[in-house]
KOLLUM-445504 format. One record per residue: residue number from 1; x, z, y of N, C-alpha, C in turn. Coordinates in steps of 0.2 Angstrom, whole numbers, m for minus. Atoms other than C-alpha are relative to their C-alpha. Example, Ala and Ser with C-alpha at 12.3 -4.5 7.8 and 13.67 -1.06 7.14 Angstrom:
2
(r 1 (4 0 m6) (62 39 m22) (4 0 6))
(r 2 (m4 m1 m6) (68 36 m5) (m4 3 5))
END
This chain:
407
(r 1 (m4 m1 8) (m322 m162 33) (6 5 1))
(r 2 (m6 m4 0) (m311 m148 32) (6 m3 m3))
(r 3 (m6 3 2) (m292 m153 30) (4 5 m3))
(r 4 (m4 m4 5) (m280 m148 16) (5 3 6))
(r 5 (m6 m4 m6) (m265 m136 24) (6 m5 m1))
(r 6 (m5 5 m2) (m251 m148 30) (8 4 m3))
(r 7 (m9 m2 1) (m231 m144 25) (1 6 5))
(r 8 (m1 m3 m7) (m231 m137 44) (m3 6 0))
(r 9 (7 m3 1) (m245 m126 39) (4 9 m5))
(r 10 (m1 m5 3) (m236 m115 26) (3 4 1))
(r 11 (m7 m6 m2) (m227 m98 25) (2 m1 m7))
(r 12 (m5 1 5) (m211 m102 17) (0 5 m5))
(r 13 (m2 m8 5) (m209 m82 10) (m5 m2 m6))
(r 14 (6 0 4) (m226 m86 1) (5 m5 m6))
(r 15 (m1 7 3) (m218 m104 m8) (7 4 m3))
(r 16 (m3 0 2) (m203 m95 m11) (m1 6 m4))
(r 17 (3 m4 5) (m211 m80 m21) (m3 m3 m5))
(r 18 (3 2 6) (m220 m91 m31) (6 m3 m5))
(r 19 (m7 2 4) (m204 m100 m35) (4 5 m4))
(r 20 (m4 m5 3) (m196 m84 m41) (m4 1 m5))
(r 21 (5 m3 6) (m213 m79 m51) (1 m6 m4))
(r 22 (1 7 4) (m211 m96 m60) (6 3 m6))
(r 23 (m4 m1 3) (m195 m90 m69) (m2 6 m6))
(r 24 (1 m4 6) (m202 m74 m76) (m7 m3 m3))
(r 25 (7 5 1) (m219 m83 m79) (3 m4 m8))
(r 26 (m2 4 4) (m208 m94 m90) (2 2 m7))
(r 27 (m5 m2 8) (m197 m84 m101) (m6 6 m3))
(r 28 (4 m2 6) (m212 m73 m106) (m5 m3 m1))
(r 29 (5 7 2) (m223 m87 m109) (4 m3 m6))
(r 30 (m3 2 6) (m208 m93 m120) (1 6 m6))
(r 31 (3 m6 6) (m210 m75 m131) (m6 m2 m3))
(r 32 (6 1 2) (m227 m78 m131) (m3 m4 m4))
(r 33 (2 6 3) (m228 m94 m137) (3 0 m8))
(r 34 (m5 m1 8) (m217 m91 m152) (m4 6 m2))
(r 35 (5 m4 5) (m230 m78 m158) (m7 m3 1))
(r 36 (7 0 0) (m248 m78 m163) (m5 3 3))
(r 37 (6 m2 m2) (m263 m74 m153) (m3 7 m4))
(r 38 (1 m4 4) (m266 m63 m166) (4 5 m1))
(r 39 (m6 m4 m1) (m249 m54 m167) (m2 2 6))
(r 40 (m1 m2 m4) (m253 m51 m150) (m6 6 0))
(r 41 (5 m5 0) (m269 m42 m153) (1 6 m6))
(r 42 (m3 m4 5) (m261 m31 m167) (6 2 0))
(r 43 (m6 m2 m3) (m245 m28 m158) (5 m1 m5))
(r 44 (m4 3 6) (m235 m37 m171) (6 m5 4))
(r 45 (m7 6 m3) (m226 m49 m157) (5 5 2))
(r 46 (m7 m1 m2) (m209 m48 m150) (1 6 5))
(r 47 (m1 m5 m4) (m211 m36 m138) (m3 4 1))
(r 48 (1 m6 3) (m221 m24 m144) (2 6 m3))
(r 49 (m3 m5 2) (m210 m15 m152) (8 m3 m1))
(r 50 (m7 2 1) (m192 m20 m150) (5 2 m4))
(r 51 (m3 m5 5) (m184 m7 m161) (0 m4 m6))
(r 52 (m2 1 8) (m187 m16 m176) (3 m8 0))
(r 53 (m4 5 0) (m179 m32 m171) (7 0 m5))
(r 54 (m7 m1 4) (m163 m36 m182) (6 1 2))
(r 55 (m7 1 m3) (m149 m38 m172) (m1 5 6))
(r 56 (m1 m4 m6) (m143 m27 m157) (m2 m7 7))
(r 57 (2 4 m5) (m142 m43 m147) (m9 m3 2))
(r 58 (7 m1 0) (m161 m46 m150) (m4 6 4))
(r 59 (4 m7 m1) (m167 m28 m148) (3 1 7))
(r 60 (0 0 m7) (m159 m30 m131) (m3 m4 6))
(r 61 (5 6 m5) (m166 m46 m125) (m6 3 0))
(r 62 (8 m4 1) (m183 m38 m131) (m1 4 6))
(r 63 (1 m8 m7) (m181 m21 m120) (2 m6 7))
(r 64 (0 4 m7) (m175 m34 m105) (m6 m2 2))
(r 65 (6 3 m1) (m189 m44 m106) (m7 5 1))
(r 66 (7 m5 1) (m203 m30 m110) (2 3 8))
(r 67 (m1 m4 m6) (m196 m19 m95) (1 m4 7))
(r 68 (m1 6 m5) (m190 m34 m81) (m4 m3 0))
(r 69 (4 8 0) (m202 m47 m85) (m8 1 m2))
(r 70 (6 3 3) (m217 m44 m96) (m5 4 6))
(r 71 (5 m3 m3) (m233 m41 m84) (1 m1 6))
(r 72 (0 0 m4) (m225 m42 m69) (0 m6 4))
(r 73 (0 8 m3) (m224 m60 m64) (m7 m3 2))
(r 74 (8 2 m2) (m244 m62 m67) (m2 4 2))
(r 75 (5 m6 m5) (m248 m46 m57) (3 m4 6))
(r 76 (m2 2 m6) (m237 m56 m43) (m3 m4 1))
(r 77 (5 6 0) (m246 m72 m47) (m7 0 3))
(r 78 (6 m4 m3) (m264 m62 m44) (0 1 6))
(r 79 (1 m2 m6) (m260 m54 m30) (1 m6 6))
(r 80 (0 5 m3) (m254 m71 m22) (m8 m4 0))
(r 81 (7 3 1) (m270 m77 m28) (m5 4 6))
(r 82 (5 m4 m4) (m281 m64 m18) (4 m1 9))
(r 83 (m4 3 m7) (m269 m67 m2) (m2 m8 2))
(r 84 (2 8 m4) (m272 m87 m3) (m7 0 0))
(r 85 (7 m2 m2) (m291 m81 m4) (m1 1 7))
(r 86 (1 m1 m8) (m289 m75 13) (0 m3 4))
(r 87 (m3 8 m5) (m280 m90 22) (m3 m3 m2))
(r 88 (4 4 0) (m290 m101 15) (m7 m2 3))
(r 89 (7 m4 m5) (m305 m92 22) (0 2 6))
(r 90 (m1 m2 m9) (m298 m88 39) (4 m6 2))
(r 91 (m5 7 m5) (m288 m106 43) (m4 m1 5))
(r 92 (3 2 m7) (m301 m110 53) (m8 3 2))
(r 93 (5 m2 m1) (m316 m98 60) (m6 m4 0))
(r 94 (4 4 m2) (m326 m109 65) (m4 m4 m4))
(r 95 (2 5 6) (m328 m119 48) (m2 6 m6))
(r 96 (1 m5 5) (m332 m103 39) (m6 m2 m6))
(r 97 (5 5 7) (m347 m111 28) (4 m3 m2))
(r 98 (m5 7 4) (m336 m126 25) (6 4 m5))
(r 99 (m4 0 5) (m322 m116 17) (m1 5 m5))
(r 100 (3 m2 4) (m333 m104 8) (m1 m4 m6))
(r 101 (1 5 5) (m339 m120 0) (5 m2 m4))
(r 102 (m6 4 3) (m323 m128 m3) (4 5 m4))
(r 103 (m6 m5 4) (m316 m111 m11) (m4 m1 m5))
(r 104 (3 0 5) (m330 m112 m23) (3 m6 m5))
(r 105 (m1 5 3) (m327 m129 m27) (8 1 m2))
(r 106 (m6 m1 2) (m308 m126 m28) (2 5 m6))
(r 107 (m2 m2 9) (m309 m113 m42) (m4 m3 m5))
(r 108 (5 2 7) (m322 m122 m51) (5 m5 m3))
(r 109 (m3 5 3) (m310 m137 m52) (6 3 m5))
(r 110 (m6 m3 3) (m295 m123 m57) (m2 2 m8))
(r 111 (3 m1 7) (m307 m116 m70) (0 m6 m6))
(r 112 (m1 3 6) (m308 m132 m79) (5 m4 0))
(r 113 (m5 2 2) (m291 m136 m77) (4 6 m4))
(r 114 (0 m5 5) (m288 m119 m86) (m2 1 m7))
(r 115 (3 2 7) (m299 m124 m100) (3 m4 m5))
(r 116 (m3 5 5) (m292 m139 m104) (5 1 m1))
(r 117 (m7 m2 3) (m275 m132 m104) (1 6 m4))
(r 118 (0 m3 4) (m280 m118 m113) (m2 m3 m7))
(r 119 (1 3 6) (m287 m129 m128) (6 m6 m1))
(r 120 (m6 5 2) (m274 m145 m127) (6 3 0))
(r 121 (m7 m1 0) (m259 m136 m123) (1 6 m4))
(r 122 (1 m6 2) (m260 m117 m126) (m2 5 1))
(r 123 (5 m4 0) (m269 m101 m130) (2 4 5))
(r 124 (m2 m5 m5) (m260 m91 m116) (1 m1 7))
(r 125 (0 3 m8) (m265 m101 m100) (m3 6 4))
(r 126 (2 m6 m4) (m269 m89 m86) (m5 m4 4))
(r 127 (3 2 m4) (m277 m101 m75) (m7 0 0))
(r 128 (8 m1 2) (m295 m100 m84) (m3 8 3))
(r 129 (0 m7 m1) (m293 m82 m81) (m1 2 6))
(r 130 (m2 0 m7) (m288 m81 m63) (m7 m3 2))
(r 131 (1 2 m5) (m300 m93 m57) (m9 2 m4))
(r 132 (6 m3 2) (m316 m85 m68) (0 6 3))
(r 133 (m1 m4 m3) (m312 m71 m60) (0 1 7))
(r 134 (0 3 m5) (m309 m79 m44) (m7 m1 5))
(r 135 (9 0 m4) (m330 m82 m40) (m1 9 2))
(r 136 (1 m9 m2) (m330 m61 m38) (3 0 5))
(r 137 (m3 0 m6) (m318 m64 m24) (m7 m1 7))
(r 138 (5 4 m5) (m332 m72 m16) (m4 7 3))
(r 139 (3 m5 m3) (m341 m55 m13) (2 5 5))
(r 140 (m7 m3 m4) (m327 m47 m6) (1 m4 8))
(r 141 (m5 4 m4) (m326 m59 9) (m2 2 8))
(r 142 (0 m4 m7) (m335 m48 22) (2 6 2))
(r 143 (m1 m7 3) (m328 m33 14) (5 4 6))
(r 144 (m6 m3 m5) (m320 m20 28) (6 2 m4))
(r 145 (m7 m4 2) (m303 m13 26) (m3 5 m5))
(r 146 (3 m6 6) (m310 4 18) (m5 m2 m8))
(r 147 (1 2 6) (m320 m5 7) (4 m4 m6))
(r 148 (m3 3 3) (m309 m16 1) (4 4 m6))
(r 149 (m6 m2 1) (m295 m4 m2) (m4 7 m6))
(r 150 (1 m4 3) (m306 9 m11) (m4 m6 m8))
(r 151 (0 4 7) (m312 m6 m24) (5 m1 m2))
(r 152 (m6 0 4) (m296 m10 m28) (5 6 m1))
(r 153 (m4 m6 3) (m289 6 m31) (m5 2 m6))
(r 154 (6 0 7) (m308 10 m42) (4 m5 m6))
(r 155 (m1 4 3) (m303 m6 m50) (6 1 m5))
(r 156 (m7 m1 1) (m284 m3 m53) (0 6 m5))
(r 157 (m1 m7 5) (m287 16 m61) (m4 m3 m6))
(r 158 (3 1 5) (m301 9 m73) (5 m5 m5))
(r 159 (m3 6 4) (m289 m6 m79) (8 6 m3))
(r 160 (m6 m2 3) (m274 6 m81) (m3 6 m6))
(r 161 (6 m4 4) (m287 19 m92) (0 m4 m5))
(r 162 (3 4 6) (m293 4 m103) (4 m1 m6))
(r 163 (m4 0 8) (m278 0 m116) (2 7 m2))
(r 164 (m1 m7 5) (m274 18 m118) (m5 2 m3))
(r 165 (6 m1 2) (m293 21 m120) (m1 m4 m7))
(r 166 (2 4 6) (m293 6 m134) (3 1 m5))
(r 167 (m5 m3 3) (m279 14 m143) (m4 6 m2))
(r 168 (2 m7 3) (m288 31 m148) (m6 m2 m3))
(r 169 (8 4 3) (m305 20 m151) (2 m4 m5))
(r 170 (m2 4 6) (m294 10 m163) (6 4 m7))
(r 171 (m4 m5 6) (m286 27 m171) (m2 0 m8))
(r 172 (2 m1 8) (m296 25 m188) (4 m6 m4))
(r 173 (m4 4 1) (m286 8 m189) (6 2 m2))
(r 174 (m8 m1 1) (m269 16 m187) (1 5 m7))
(r 175 (0 m4 5) (m275 28 m203) (1 m5 m4))
(r 176 (m1 6 6) (m277 11 m214) (8 m1 0))
(r 177 (m5 2 m2) (m260 8 m207) (3 m7 m4))
(r 178 (m1 4 4) (m253 m5 m222) (m6 m4 m1))
(r 179 (7 4 3) (m270 m10 m228) (m2 m3 6))
(r 180 (2 5 m6) (m276 m16 m210) (5 m5 0))
(r 181 (m2 8 m1) (m261 m28 m209) (1 m4 m6))
(r 182 (1 4 7) (m263 m32 m228) (m5 m4 1))
(r 183 (7 2 m2) (m280 m38 m223) (1 m6 4))
(r 184 (m4 6 m4) (m273 m48 m209) (2 m6 m3))
(r 185 (m5 5 1) (m260 m57 m218) (m1 m7 m2))
(r 186 (1 7 0) (m269 m71 m224) (m4 m4 6))
(r 187 (1 5 m6) (m276 m77 m207) (6 1 3))
(r 188 (m6 3 m4) (m260 m75 m199) (5 m6 m4))
(r 189 (m3 7 3) (m252 m88 m212) (m3 m4 0))
(r 190 (5 5 1) (m265 m97 m211) (1 m6 7))
(r 191 (m2 2 m7) (m264 m99 m192) (8 m1 2))
(r 192 (m6 3 0) (m245 m100 m194) (2 m7 m2))
(r 193 (m1 4 3) (m246 m112 m204) (m2 m8 2))
(r 194 (0 6 m5) (m255 m124 m191) (3 m2 5))
(r 195 (m5 0 m6) (m245 m120 m177) (8 m2 m3))
(r 196 (m7 2 m1) (m228 m124 m186) (0 m6 m4))
(r 197 (2 5 2) (m236 m137 m197) (m3 m7 0))
(r 198 (7 3 m1) (m251 m144 m193) (0 m8 5))
(r 199 (1 4 m5) (m254 m160 m180) (m2 3 5))
(r 200 (4 m4 m7) (m258 m159 m164) (m8 0 0))
(r 201 (7 0 0) (m276 m163 m167) (m2 7 m4))
(r 202 (1 m5 4) (m277 m150 m179) (0 6 2))
(r 203 (m1 m8 m5) (m269 m136 m167) (m8 0 5))
(r 204 (7 m1 m4) (m283 m141 m155) (m7 1 m2))
(r 205 (5 m3 5) (m298 m139 m166) (2 7 m4))
(r 206 (m1 m7 1) (m291 m123 m173) (1 5 7))
(r 207 (2 m6 m7) (m289 m115 m153) (m6 1 0))
(r 208 (6 m1 m1) (m306 m121 m152) (m5 6 m3))
(r 209 (4 m3 4) (m313 m113 m167) (2 5 0))
(r 210 (m3 m8 2) (m304 m96 m168) (4 3 6))
(r 211 (m3 m4 m7) (m294 m93 m151) (m4 0 4))
(r 212 (2 m1 m7) (m305 m98 m137) (m5 7 0))
(r 213 (5 m8 1) (m319 m83 m141) (6 5 3))
(r 214 (m4 m8 m2) (m304 m70 m140) (3 m1 7))
(r 215 (m5 m1 m9) (m295 m76 m124) (m7 m1 4))
(r 216 (5 m2 m4) (m313 m77 m116) (m1 7 0))
(r 217 (0 m7 3) (m315 m59 m123) (4 3 5))
(r 218 (m5 m4 m5) (m298 m53 m115) (m2 m5 6))
(r 219 (1 1 m7) (m303 m62 m99) (m4 4 2))
(r 220 (6 m5 1) (m318 m52 m99) (3 9 2))
(r 221 (m5 m6 m2) (m307 m36 m100) (5 2 4))
(r 222 (m4 m2 m5) (m296 m41 m89) (m3 m1 8))
(r 223 (3 2 m6) (m307 m41 m74) (2 5 4))
(r 224 (m2 m8 m4) (m303 m22 m68) (6 m2 3))
(r 225 (m7 1 m1) (m285 m27 m68) (1 m6 6))
(r 226 (2 6 m3) (m287 m45 m61) (m1 1 7))
(r 227 (1 2 m4) (m297 m44 m50) (0 8 8))
(r 228 (m4 m4 m3) (m290 m27 m44) (6 m2 5))
(r 229 (m5 4 m4) (m275 m36 m38) (m2 m4 3))
(r 230 (2 4 m6) (m284 m50 m30) (m1 4 6))
(r 231 (1 m4 m7) (m291 m36 m19) (6 2 6))
(r 232 (m7 m2 m4) (m273 m30 m15) (2 m6 3))
(r 233 (m3 7 m5) (m268 m48 m9) (m4 m2 6))
(r 234 (5 m1 m7) (m284 m48 3) (1 4 2))
(r 235 (m2 m4 m7) (m279 m33 10) (5 0 3))
(r 236 (m6 2 m1) (m263 m37 12) (0 m7 5))
(r 237 (2 4 m3) (m269 m53 19) (m4 1 7))
(r 238 (6 m3 m7) (m283 m45 33) (7 3 3))
(r 239 (m3 m4 m3) (m268 m33 37) (6 m6 4))
(r 240 (m4 6 m4) (m257 m50 43) (9 1 m1))
(r 241 (m5 m4 1) (m242 m43 33) (6 m8 0))
(r 242 (m4 7 1) (m235 m62 29) (0 m5 4))
(r 243 (1 3 m4) (m241 m69 43) (3 2 7))
(r 244 (m5 m2 m5) (m230 m57 54) (5 4 m2))
(r 245 (m4 m3 4) (m218 m51 43) (5 5 5))
(r 246 (m4 m6 m3) (m206 m44 56) (m4 5 5))
(r 247 (4 m5 m3) (m220 m35 64) (m1 7 m4))
(r 248 (0 m3 3) (m222 m26 47) (7 2 m5))
(r 249 (m5 m2 5) (m203 m22 40) (m1 7 0))
(r 250 (m1 m7 3) (m204 m2 41) (m5 m2 m6))
(r 251 (4 0 7) (m219 m4 28) (2 m4 m3))
(r 252 (m2 5 4) (m212 m17 20) (6 4 m4))
(r 253 (m4 m4 3) (m197 m6 18) (m2 8 m5))
(r 254 (4 m6 4) (m208 10 10) (m2 m3 m4))
(r 255 (2 2 4) (m216 0 1) (5 m2 m7))
(r 256 (m5 m1 6) (m199 m5 m9) (1 5 0))
(r 257 (m2 m7 2) (m194 11 m9) (m6 3 m6))
(r 258 (5 m2 4) (m210 17 m18) (m1 m5 m6))
(r 259 (m1 3 7) (m209 2 m30) (6 2 m4))
(r 260 (m5 0 4) (m193 5 m34) (1 8 m4))
(r 261 (1 m6 1) (m194 24 m37) (m6 3 m6))
(r 262 (5 m3 5) (m209 26 m45) (m2 m4 m5))
(r 263 (m1 5 6) (m209 10 m55) (5 2 m5))
(r 264 (m5 m3 4) (m193 16 m61) (m1 6 m5))
(r 265 (0 m6 4) (m197 33 m67) (m5 0 m4))
(r 266 (4 3 6) (m212 27 m76) (1 m4 m4))
(r 267 (m1 7 6) (m204 13 m84) (6 4 m6))
(r 268 (m6 m5 5) (m190 27 m91) (m5 3 m5))
(r 269 (5 m3 4) (m203 37 m95) (m4 m3 m6))
(r 270 (4 4 4) (m213 22 m105) (6 m1 m6))
(r 271 (m7 0 6) (m194 20 m113) (1 3 m4))
(r 272 (m3 m7 5) (m191 35 m120) (m6 1 m5))
(r 273 (4 m1 5) (m208 36 m128) (1 m4 m5))
(r 274 (m2 5 5) (m205 21 m136) (6 2 m5))
(r 275 (m6 m5 6) (m189 28 m143) (0 6 m3))
(r 276 (1 m6 4) (m197 42 m149) (1 6 2))
(r 277 (m2 m6 m3) (m191 55 m137) (m4 7 m1))
(r 278 (5 m6 m1) (m207 65 m138) (m3 0 m9))
(r 279 (2 m1 8) (m208 63 m159) (m1 8 m2))
(r 280 (1 m6 3) (m215 78 m166) (m5 4 6))
(r 281 (2 m3 m4) (m222 85 m152) (m8 m6 3))
(r 282 (5 3 m1) (m236 70 m150) (m1 m3 m6))
(r 283 (3 5 5) (m246 61 m163) (3 m6 1))
(r 284 (m1 7 m2) (m242 43 m165) (m5 m5 4))
(r 285 (3 3 m4) (m258 37 m156) (1 4 5))
(r 286 (m3 0 m8) (m254 48 m141) (4 m4 2))
(r 287 (m6 2 m3) (m237 43 m140) (m3 m8 3))
(r 288 (2 7 m1) (m243 26 m142) (m5 m2 7))
(r 289 (5 1 m5) (m258 28 m129) (4 3 8))
(r 290 (m5 m3 m6) (m246 39 m116) (5 m5 1))
(r 291 (m4 4 0) (m233 24 m119) (m3 m7 6))
(r 292 (1 5 m4) (m246 12 m112) (m1 0 5))
(r 293 (3 m2 m5) (m253 20 m99) (6 0 5))
(r 294 (m6 0 m4) (m234 23 m92) (0 m7 3))
(r 295 (m2 7 4) (m232 4 m96) (m5 m5 8))
(r 296 (7 0 m3) (m250 0 m85) (0 1 7))
(r 297 (m1 m3 m6) (m245 9 m70) (6 m4 3))
(r 298 (m8 3 m3) (m227 4 m68) (0 m7 1))
(r 299 (m1 7 1) (m230 m13 m70) (m1 m4 9))
(r 300 (0 2 m6) (m237 m16 m52) (4 2 6))
(r 301 (m5 m3 m3) (m225 m5 m46) (8 m3 1))
(r 302 (m5 6 1) (m211 m17 m51) (m1 m4 4))
(r 303 (3 5 m5) (m220 m31 m44) (1 1 6))
(r 304 (m1 m1 m8) (m220 m23 m29) (7 m1 5))
(r 305 (m7 1 m4) (m201 m21 m27) (2 m6 m1))
(r 306 (m3 7 0) (m198 m37 m32) (m2 m5 7))
(r 307 (3 4 m5) (m210 m44 m20) (5 1 6))
(r 308 (m3 m3 m8) (m203 m34 m4) (7 m1 0))
(r 309 (m7 2 0) (m185 m37 m8) (1 m9 1))
(r 310 (m1 7 m3) (m188 m56 m7) (m1 0 6))
(r 311 (1 m1 m8) (m196 m52 8) (6 1 4))
(r 312 (m7 m2 m5) (m180 m42 16) (5 m4 m2))
(r 313 (m5 5 m2) (m168 m54 10) (m3 m5 4))
(r 314 (3 6 m2) (m179 m69 16) (1 0 8))
(r 315 (m1 m1 m6) (m179 m61 32) (6 1 3))
(r 316 (m7 m2 m2) (m161 m56 33) (3 m8 2))
(r 317 (m5 8 m1) (m155 m76 32) (3 m1 m4))
(r 318 (m5 3 6) (m146 m73 16) (m3 m3 m4))
(r 319 (3 4 6) (m147 m83 1) (m3 m6 2))
(r 320 (3 4 0) (m154 m97 10) (1 m5 m2))
(r 321 (m1 4 5) (m147 m110 0) (m6 1 m8))
(r 322 (6 m3 5) (m156 m101 m15) (m8 m2 1))
(r 323 (9 0 m1) (m172 m98 m8) (m3 m7 2))
(r 324 (2 6 m2) (m173 m115 m2) (m3 m4 m5))
(r 325 (2 4 7) (m174 m122 m21) (m5 4 m3))
(r 326 (5 m4 2) (m186 m108 m24) (m5 m1 4))
(r 327 (6 1 m6) (m198 m112 m8) (m3 m7 m4))
(r 328 (2 8 4) (m197 m131 m18) (m3 m1 m5))
(r 329 (3 m4 5) (m201 m124 m33) (m8 2 1))
(r 330 (8 m1 m2) (m216 m116 m25) (m4 m4 1))
(r 331 (3 6 m2) (m221 m130 m16) (m6 m3 m6))
(r 332 (4 2 7) (m226 m136 m35) (m2 4 m4))
(r 333 (0 m7 3) (m231 m120 m42) (m3 m3 m6))
(r 334 (7 3 3) (m247 m128 m51) (4 m4 m4))
(r 335 (m3 6 4) (m237 m144 m57) (5 5 m6))
(r 336 (m4 m2 3) (m223 m133 m63) (m1 5 m5))
(r 337 (2 m5 6) (m232 m120 m73) (m3 m3 m5))
(r 338 (4 3 6) (m242 m133 m84) (6 m4 m1))
(r 339 (m5 2 3) (m225 m142 m85) (3 3 m5))
(r 340 (m3 m5 4) (m218 m127 m91) (m2 2 m7))
(r 341 (5 m1 5) (m232 m124 m103) (0 m6 m6))
(r 342 (m1 5 6) (m231 m142 m111) (6 m1 m1))
(r 343 (m5 0 3) (m213 m141 m114) (1 5 m5))
(r 344 (m2 m4 5) (m213 m126 m123) (m4 m1 m5))
(r 345 (3 2 6) (m227 m131 m135) (2 m5 m4))
(r 346 (m7 6 4) (m215 m148 m137) (5 6 m6))
(r 347 (m6 m2 3) (m203 m136 m142) (1 4 m7))
(r 348 (0 m4 5) (m210 m123 m154) (m5 m3 m4))
(r 349 (7 3 3) (m226 m131 m161) (2 m6 m4))
(r 350 (m1 6 2) (m226 m143 m176) (m1 m7 3))
(r 351 (2 7 m2) (m232 m158 m167) (7 m2 5))
(r 352 (m6 2 m4) (m215 m156 m158) (7 1 m3))
(r 353 (m6 m1 4) (m198 m149 m162) (m1 6 m6))
(r 354 (0 m5 5) (m205 m136 m172) (3 6 m2))
(r 355 (m5 m5 m1) (m194 m122 m167) (m3 7 0))
(r 356 (4 m7 m1) (m209 m106 m168) (4 4 m6))
(r 357 (m2 m3 4) (m200 m92 m177) (8 1 5))
(r 358 (m7 1 m3) (m183 m95 m166) (1 8 2))
(r 359 (m4 m8 m3) (m173 m78 m161) (m1 0 8))
(r 360 (0 m1 m6) (m178 m70 m145) (6 m1 4))
(r 361 (m8 m3 m2) (m159 m69 m141) (2 m6 4))
(r 362 (m2 5 m4) (m159 m87 m136) (m4 m3 5))
(r 363 (7 1 m5) (m175 m89 m125) (2 3 7))
(r 364 (m2 1 m7) (m167 m83 m108) (5 m6 1))
(r 365 (m6 7 m5) (m152 m97 m107) (m5 m5 m2))
(r 366 (4 4 m1) (m166 m109 m113) (m4 0 7))
(r 367 (5 0 m8) (m178 m104 m98) (3 0 5))
(r 368 (m5 0 m3) (m164 m103 m87) (2 m8 0))
(r 369 (0 7 m2) (m162 m122 m90) (m4 m4 1))
(r 370 (5 3 0) (m178 m126 m92) (m2 1 10))
(r 371 (1 m2 m8) (m181 m118 m73) (5 m3 4))
(r 372 (m5 4 m3) (m164 m126 m67) (m2 m8 1))
(r 373 (3 8 m4) (m171 m143 m70) (m6 0 3))
(r 374 (6 0 m5) (m187 m140 m62) (0 1 6))
(r 375 (m1 1 m6) (m179 m135 m48) (1 m6 5))
(r 376 (m3 6 m1) (m170 m151 m48) (m4 m7 1))
(r 377 (5 6 0) (m184 m162 m52) (m5 1 6))
(r 378 (5 m3 m7) (m196 m152 m39) (2 m3 6))
(r 379 (m5 3 m5) (m182 m157 m26) (m1 m7 2))
(r 380 (1 9 1) (m182 m175 m32) (m9 m3 3))
(r 381 (7 4 m1) (m200 m178 m31) (m3 2 8))
(r 382 (2 m1 m6) (m204 m169 m14) (3 m2 5))
(r 383 (m4 4 m5) (m190 m178 m4) (m6 m7 m2))
(r 384 (4 7 2) (m202 m194 m10) (m7 1 0))
(r 385 (5 0 m2) (m219 m186 m9) (m2 7 2))
(r 386 (4 m6 m1) (m231 m172 m1) (m1 8 m3))
(r 387 (1 m9 5) (m235 m160 m15) (0 m3 m7))
(r 388 (m2 1 7) (m233 m160 m34) (m6 m3 m2))
(r 389 (5 5 1) (m245 m173 m43) (m6 6 m2))
(r 390 (6 m6 2) (m257 m157 m50) (m2 4 5))
(r 391 (2 m2 m4) (m257 m152 m34) (m4 m6 5))
(r 392 (3 6 m2) (m263 m170 m28) (m7 2 m1))
(r 393 (6 1 3) (m276 m170 m39) (m7 6 1))
(r 394 (4 m5 m2) (m283 m152 m36) (m2 0 7))
(r 395 (2 2 m8) (m284 m155 m16) (m5 m6 m2))
(r 396 (4 5 1) (m291 m171 m20) (m8 2 m3))
(r 397 (6 m2 2) (m305 m166 m29) (m5 6 3))
(r 398 (2 m5 m5) (m307 m150 m17) (m4 m2 4))
(r 399 (4 1 m8) (m309 m159 m1) (m5 m7 m1))
(r 400 (3 7 1) (m316 m176 m9) (4 m6 3))
(r 401 (m5 6 m3) (m310 m194 m5) (m1 m2 6))
(r 402 (1 m1 m8) (m313 m193 13) (9 2 3))
(r 403 (m7 m2 m2) (m294 m185 13) (5 m6 m1))
(r 404 (m4 7 2) (m279 m197 12) (2 1 m7))
(r 405 (0 2 9) (m276 m204 m5) (7 1 m1))
(r 406 (m9 0 m1) (m257 m202 m1) (2 8 m6))
(r 407 (m3 m7 3) (m249 m189 m15) (5 3 7))
END
């Protein structure tokens, strides 16, 4: 029986990146959980149009979250998923068949965890989507560098075009303007009442009846983007960059420059379009489509910049104390992600504190407080146990009862 990865076999910088990315996920999730699923679909959430917010503080916060956080950290986790797929399947080449079966079982368990999380905690779960698309990675386990590169490029190009294309397809609804929003208002009001005043079980039933199908459709629509990012991670794994960081420092430096310059310029153009610098030259539909295209392309470039910065700083030996805390958080990434979502649901939903509708201006401070507490709790836990509780359950179900029962 294949054994789980031990603490000494882990690649430290990957845990640091996971721990770092968890803050971005937490902050964006806090904004998302404060809005309804239908609001995101209609572009009525807090991040879609920051200029509409009431105060300068709120607008500034929304711009910061949109520019530096939104989409960037889920992109990083998708990349890490693909990289993890390569590392998992190639830990012991003599047991390749066993590794493949274990990966399928591992992803199946993650799919179940994501489904339960989506129904019983909140609609914004990402585990279900990653696991569902993760099965497709098995099709590429023996692919060559060229095949992986071609598929990753093609899938990402398709994903970049999908959202702008959807804007043009929805152009007739744009013409209806207020009438379309007025027709949606009763549904938004009903959903908001359930989230703000309903019991826990009323909320669970609402998610199952009215939101699960939308999340499933979104997962299918995300296949090109997520699978493309998975394949980028697989490609990097095959290159051995994280296994031999010192040998690839020039490549990492070039990637950092590309991420900063390319991502920065595209982001500036995206923000400019949102602020209306081409108003009068582009129709509202064309401007929105162009803005979305720029955002979609800039997001992985900014994520690339973040990851390569972390690698460079880690390799230099700087910020070792900070990175130690991030690595501790990253070793329990699944547990910490689930705990974050439980805490956010308790903060914002009616069966908890019912703070839904809170100003976005307060969210970064609250997110930072939760994050710091998680670092302390993760350190406390790992001083006593080898892995987080969710990681233990996941591995126990993956490898079976023949592995050690100790957490």
